[in-house]
Every structure is written in C-alpha cells, then in structure tokens.
C-alpha positions in Angstrom: 213.5 -136.1 130.0 212.2 -133.2 127.8 214.0 -132.3 124.6 214.8 -128.8 125.9 216.3 -130.2 129.1 218.5 -132.5 127.0 219.7 -129.5 125.0 220.5 -127.6 128.2 222.6 -130.6 129.6 224.4 -130.9 126.3 225.1 -127.2 126.2 226.4 -127.3 129.7 228.9 -130.0 128.9 230.1 -128.2 125.8 230.5 -124.9 127.7 232.3 -126.7 130.5 234.6 -128.5 128.0 235.6 -125.3 126.3 236.0 -123.5 129.6 238.5 -126.2 130.8 240.4 -125.8 127.5 240.6 -122.0 127.9 241.6 -122.3 131.6 244.4 -124.7 130.6 245.6 -122.3 127.8 245.6 -119.3 130.2 247.7 -121.3 132.7 250.5 -121.8 130.2 253.1 -119.3 128.9 252.1 -120.0 125.3 248.8 -120.1 123.5 247.3 -121.0 120.1 248.7 -118.7 117.4 252.1 -118.3 118.9 254.8 -118.5 116.2 258.5 -118.4 116.8 260.9 -118.0 113.9 264.6 -118.8 113.8 267.5 -118.4 111.4 269.1 -121.9 111.1 272.9 -122.2 111.0 274.5 -125.4 109.6 278.1 -125.7 110.7 278.1 -122.0 111.5 276.8 -121.0 108.1 273.3 -119.5 107.9 271.6 -122.0 105.7 267.8 -121.7 106.2 264.9 -120.9 108.5 263.0 -122.8 111.2 259.7 -122.2 112.9 257.9 -123.4 116.0 254.2 -122.8 116.1 251.1 -123.6 118.2 248.8 -124.4 115.3 245.5 -125.1 117.0 243.4 -126.8 119.7 242.5 -130.3 118.6 240.9 -133.4 120.1 242.1 -137.0 120.2 239.5 -139.4 121.4 237.7 -136.6 123.1 240.8 -135.4 124.9 241.9 -131.7 124.3 245.3 -131.3 122.9 247.5 -128.6 121.4 248.7 -129.2 117.9 252.2 -127.8 117.5 254.5 -127.9 114.5 258.1 -127.4 113.8 259.5 -126.8 110.2 263.1 -126.5 109.2 264.1 -125.8 105.6 267.5 -125.0 104.1 267.7 -122.0 101.7 268.2 -122.3 98.0 271.9 -121.8 98.2 272.4 -124.4 100.9 270.1 -126.8 99.0 272.9 -127.3 96.5 275.2 -128.8 99.2 272.8 -130.3 101.8 269.1 -130.0 101.3 267.0 -130.0 104.5 263.2 -130.3 104.7 262.2 -131.3 108.2 258.7 -131.2 109.5 257.4 -132.4 112.9 254.0 -132.4 114.4 253.0 -133.1 118.0 249.6 -133.3 119.7 250.2 -132.3 123.3 247.8 -133.0 126.2 246.5 -129.6 127.3 246.3 -130.6 131.0 249.7 -132.3 131.5 251.7 -131.1 128.4 252.9 -134.6 127.5 252.7 -136.2 124.1 249.6 -138.1 122.8 250.7 -138.3 119.2 253.8 -137.5 117.2 254.6 -137.4 113.5 257.8 -136.4 111.6 259.0 -136.3 108.0 262.7 -135.7 107.7 265.0 -135.0 104.7 268.6 -134.2 105.5 270.8 -134.7 102.5 270.4 -138.3 101.4 268.8 -139.2 104.7 265.0 -139.8 104.7 262.7 -140.7 107.6 259.0 -140.8 108.1 257.6 -141.8 111.4 254.4 -141.5 113.4 253.4 -142.8 116.8 250.4 -142.4 119.2 250.4 -143.1 122.9 247.5 -145.0 124.4 247.7 -144.3 128.1 244.7 -146.6 128.9 246.5 -149.6 127.5 250.0 -148.1 128.3 251.5 -148.6 124.9 253.0 -146.7 122.1 251.7 -147.6 118.7 253.6 -146.8 115.5 253.3 -148.0 112.0 255.9 -150.7 112.6 255.6 -151.7 116.2 253.7 -151.6 119.5 255.8 -150.8 122.6 254.8 -151.1 126.2 255.2 -147.9 128.3 255.0 -147.3 132.0 254.7 -143.6 132.3 253.8 -140.4 130.4 255.9 -139.8 127.3 257.5 -136.8 125.6 258.4 -136.3 122.0 260.9 -133.9 120.4 258.4 -131.0 120.5 256.3 -131.6 123.7 259.6 -131.4 125.7 259.9 -127.7 124.9 256.3 -126.8 125.9 256.4 -128.9 129.1 259.7 -127.3 130.3 258.4 -123.8 129.4 255.6 -124.3 131.8 257.9 -125.1 134.7 259.1 -122.7 137.4 262.8 -123.1 136.7 265.8 -122.4 139.0 269.5 -122.8 138.4 270.5 -126.3 139.6 267.1 -127.9 138.9 267.1 -131.4 137.3 264.0 -132.4 135.3 263.2 -136.1 134.7 261.6 -137.0 131.3 260.8 -140.0 129.2 261.6 -139.4 125.5 260.2 -141.7 122.8 261.2 -141.8 119.2 261.7 -144.4 116.5 260.1 -147.0 118.7 262.6 -146.5 121.5 262.0 -145.2 125.0 264.9 -143.1 126.4 264.6 -141.8 129.9 266.7 -138.8 130.4 267.2 -135.6 132.5 267.6 -131.9 131.8 269.7 -129.8 134.0 269.3 -126.1 134.4 273.0 -125.2 134.4 273.1 -121.4 134.8 271.9 -118.1 133.4 273.5 -116.4 130.5 272.9 -113.4 128.2 272.5 -114.7 124.7 272.9 -112.5 121.6 270.6 -113.5 118.7 269.1 -111.6 115.8 266.1 -110.7 118.0 268.4 -109.0 120.5 270.3 -109.8 123.7 268.2 -111.9 126.1 268.9 -113.4 129.5 268.4 -117.2 129.3 268.4 -120.3 131.4 271.0 -122.7 129.9 269.5 -126.3 129.8 271.5 -129.4 128.9 269.8 -132.8 128.4 271.8 -135.8 129.5 271.3 -139.5 130.1 272.8 -141.7 132.9 272.6 -144.7 130.6 274.9 -143.7 127.7 274.1 -141.6 124.7 270.8 -139.8 124.7 270.6 -139.4 120.9 271.7 -141.7 118.2 274.6 -139.7 116.9 276.0 -137.3 119.6 274.9 -136.1 123.0 275.6 -132.4 122.5 272.4 -130.4 122.8 272.0 -127.1 124.6 268.7 -125.2 125.0 268.5 -121.6 126.0 265.1 -120.5 127.5 264.4 -116.8 128.3 264.1 -116.2 132.0 260.9 -114.2 131.6 257.4 -115.6 132.1 257.2 -116.7 128.5 260.2 -119.0 128.7 260.9 -118.6 124.9 263.4 -121.0 123.3 265.9 -118.3 122.3 268.6 -120.6 120.9 268.9 -124.3 120.4 272.2 -125.9 119.4 272.7 -129.6 118.5 274.9 -132.1 116.7 273.1 -133.8 113.8 274.1 -136.1 111.0 275.6 -133.3 109.0 277.4 -131.6 111.8 276.2 -128.8 114.1 272.9 -127.0 113.8 272.0 -123.9 115.7 268.6 -122.2 115.8 268.7 -118.4 116.7 265.6 -116.5 117.5 264.6 -114.0 114.8 261.1 -113.0 115.7 258.1 -114.1 117.7 254.4 -113.5 117.2 252.0 -113.6 120.1 248.2 -113.8 119.4 246.0 -111.0 120.6 
C-alpha cells in the first residue's frame, strides 16, 4: 500500500471520528462551552456560588466523552461558619450519556472526601483507588445523571430507571417526573418539570432522601433549581445565568 493511500485512509478515519462526535453533540440539548451558574443557599441563607460546565471533548481509551465539571464554593462570610469547597468531574460517554469516569474532592465543614472511579464496560467492573466492584449495566454518577435526563423526551408521570454509583456502592434508583411548576429564580420565572429521585430499597443517599430537581420544559432542559439535604442541612441551587457557546 502506497504511503499516500495510507494517509488518505488515516485521514478518513480521523474525519469520520470527528464527524461522529459532532453529530453526537448536535443531538444533545447541551454542547461544549455551556456554563450554568447558580447562587447557593445553605439553610435558606445565600452562602456561595455553584457552576455546572461542559468543559471539553475528551477521549478515554479511544472513546469520545464529554468532560463536565461542577464547582460549589461558600463565600467569604459563610466560610467563617461552614466552609464548602466541592469539585466534581465526570467523563460522560458521548453516545449513551452514561459515566465512564468520575472524580470528586469535597470539603464541607470538617468533612473531607476525595474519590475517583472509572468504569470498565468490557470487564464490567468499577475500579476505584480502594476497590474493584462488579457491575452488570451502564452506570451514572452524580453529574452524568443530569446530562442523561436532559436528553430525554420527558412527560409528566414518566419514571426513569438509573444505576447510580458512588463511594464503591451501586444504588439502583428511579426518577419520577411529578408535574410542571413555574419556578422563580434570579434568572427569572421559568416553567419546569419537577423531578424526584427515589429508591424502592430504602434510602437513596447516605443522609436523607430529599432531593428535588427542576428542569426547564424547553428544548434545553436546563437544571433551573436543585434542592437537597446534605450533612450541614439543606442546600438549594438557584439559576443565576447561563452561557451558551456560539
């Protein structure tokens, strides 16, 4: 085979690979460069800011992924009472929008936690720094869930089955689309689907079960507000602004 023919074949595969990535991105209600910013309320007091961002396209073992990141930080005033510095990264399969790798670094008051895990779907196992756990299906982490659900065609009454993995534990659970509701946040008043995660086998999360997710009913399915119960009480994220790439 001539050297120029080899180059043409290589170029063809590169172009095809990039075209498949672009096609996958265009099929989703988000894209690289999207950044969502929230005011963060701790026990109903505004105490910081959070962001949710699609950082880049990446590749894990030749498989195209989205690299997404969430950052939550308390402000200087709240730091005196309860300092929060949370950062989570997820590498999400472009085709199926499930997790291939997850990493988090948490600081919430005196609580500290660092954790990372990758999912080997050939060997069907989750591999962390402390353990290897067998899995039998695709997995979602705390960030991939949002992007997966955003890509669904939602209707009130829908129940979505998911497999959530964190801290070396697999937790199957469901999300129900309860109703539609107009939600007032700093970014305005927005009609949202109200989603509630639940488990049929006891508590979904370690501390409490109370989590509610509000997704805009438009084609972007923006997470407008997220309320949850954490170690330090309640935390609510309210949409402040969103940046869409050109």
